[in-house]
Phi, psi and omega in degrees: 000162180294137188259342184258125186293324179297315181293325176300315179297322179298314180295315180295327177296317177296321179298322179296321181292317186255278181196158188265117178286152183292340186276357182294318184257345181274156175296134185299127177279178180301314186221148184228151176227158173233146181220134181221146178206147175238118176249335181252110180251149181283319185244355182243167178293142180285151180240196167229163183255022185302320181293326177294320179293323177297314178302312180302311184294323179293320180291319177298321179295335178274001177089010178280155177265136176282105181286318182208142176220132181204145181221147176056243186294345178282347185262123178207183183300320180293332178298321180294316177294322183292336180284352187304323181292348177277165184278327181217143180232140177237130176233135174233136182166201180274150171234151184264159175299330179272017167079012174277163174259129177274087191259010185220147180308112171088348184206169175264126182233006182239111179275155189260359186260354179241161185300134172297321184242086188297161182306124186289163177297162185304332184300332181293336178298344179274358177300146176292124184304324182297339182258006186302324183300334179270001186242344180235152184276134176265317189223145173229139176241122179251103178271072181206163186291152159071335200311311189273016168295330187264121181293346182293347173298344178299334182293340177287350182257008190261347181272168181245135000295140190273127170295152186270315186196154172242133179249128183194216186221154178261350185210209189284127172243168189235149183297304184294325183296330180302325179297316180294320184292313183290328175295316180292324177307314182286337172298325183277338189306317186297343187232357191224159173294159178298327176303310179289321178305314186287312184289323178289325176298320177289318180297321178300333182249018175056032173259101192270003188256023177294156175207153177226131171244125183192177177284135179302322182288349180253002186291346177271013180299135161258160173298145177310136180089355179249125179047240183273000178069207183278151173280170182290153177305141175278142177257012184248144172261359186250005180253029183265127185235165171238133176247136180203167179259129179251100181154198183134144187301138171274162173291132182237097179270096187281328183277098184282353179281347180281115178286139187246154174221151182281136176244125174237126181206153179228139175228175177298111178076010185220125177239137181239126174215091188207156173272134181228160177302136179300319178245130179304136180296162173239116183219156171253161170299165178235145175274141181223158172224143184279158167297142176241120181253123182280166176299323179297317179294321178302317178297319179295323183285314195244327190295309186291309183292337186258331187241348180072017179207174189270011183246143172275163174298167178302137182263133170242150182235126178221123182053037178083355181266125176270131179235129175248111189246123175244168178301330187248347182206165179224137172242135178235137177237121185257153177303336179290346187101352181290144175233134179229139179226133178225144180221137177294144182211147176296145179273102182207163179304138188296326172072024176209163179282164176299322181296318179294320178297320179296321177299317178296318180298315179297319179298320179295316180299317181298328180273352184227056174115348183069161178267117182301154183296329183269009182281143172224149181285114185262336183202141168236119181237168181226141169269122187252138170249118185246122176283113184283352175275319185249342184084359181291138179241143178228148177269123180265332180196160172247143177234128182244131182240126176251136174238178174218178187214167174229121184052043177067014173256120183301146171259119190210151180192208189236083351278346174075186182301130178187155166243121185236131180229128174253130179244119178251193186299331183246026175111200185284127180245347182211132179218122179233131184222117173222112187221110180259129181276132176282125183246004177148172179276157183227121176080188185273156176284131179230152177277141175298145167296133178309138187299325179297318179293320179296319178293321177303324183282324191247358185303317182296320179292324178298309183294328182292340181263355179281133184266042174204177179229023168282163180294132179269129182248127176254119187243002176205138180223133181206155176281140177217169164263129185278123181256129181288157182291173186297337182265013179234134172281154184207130178249346175211157181239133176271147170293152182209157166272129175255126181248127178265123176271121183276133179235197181279073181086358178232166181222157172218170188239150169236151182231134176242134175305126187296331185268321185259340183080002182283147178293128178272300182188182183226157172212000000 
């Protein structure tokens, strides 16, 4: 319990202003979390707090105590400081182009250049060192746009007790995708560092604009209660780095027979400047079937090279997903046909050229399902480690993404069909494979709704799901077949308009139903 009476009064005073956390009168549990979300804004588009509720429920299921919970008018600048005694904090809401967090109804009240958790009064120095982990925040997750573009967030990690890392985004993030990401994050938690949990959860959902700012000595943190748990607090202000992904799929207009014309249009918060087909395409849906990988094939792919014997790890099944968990790696098999493999790896400079990494990636694919004839390389990305003291950048891994097409129309989705391979200093650390074979056309051929009409219909919904309020720019539009994500089964694909949202060196996609113009989803 808190030992200093002055600080106790300070905490209780804040509780009176906002709301009373359950941990004020209860005996302190091993670990505590705080969760905050804003869905109703006065001047900005409203969001939902579903990802915050998922985070809360997942933490409670792990036996953590909810130190603080607040939504809408309960969330303010003092709320962020007040969350400091918990071990981890989650915030969902809008973020500004100038990197602030919109943490309050109708306005921005949290600046990014000063510490979120200011140096505590002298009385905190009397805290029992053994209990410090329950009194200072280690990690914060900001599910909002833009925030970690600005390196000045590093200053929030400089006071003592020192926070370890902030997880967030450098560009535009989306409301529905946050639900998928935080759910996937917790899928990874039992076996991986928080660093890998966060970046792989985003990679699984094709959100390439993730970023992490934290102490280098803390990048090996596991969530408390997992494996070795968190590393010790850093005593340095000069070991703060930013990790981010440099890349993201470009628009690939494979059908060169489509004559294009430039479209320029403006909507509230949305600007379009892209070349589009002069005449809307005419396409029918297509029937597809997933790859099916047998237990025997899994053993051939993974058992021998990874374990030196013919057996896979013990299999557990949850919600139809098969998981084979070893001390060093995890294999997942989804009802959709998707297969995912992840392996722990030291965080160090990759030490090879992009060409050499691609050779390793291709070799791995050939040994684990082969590279389909219709596959093409759609993206080459890099995981970057940036020293915020010197500005020096190093490449930690290369990631290669293969997509495919039908009759020169790309197959694309959220994240949809793809083969993705990450190559780090010691080989392949991530392999994701979802490949649905086209077996014929389905239904009648229909003409696409003209893109201008589709945008007129869906522009408000598009802007409403963006977790920032800077102008959204669409710089490429093309017809695709929409591929469902890895956690969804699919027997046919609908045609769609794919819209590329241009960011600060990164891109993300929006999809509109080709026939109705309705927004499908975002990535």
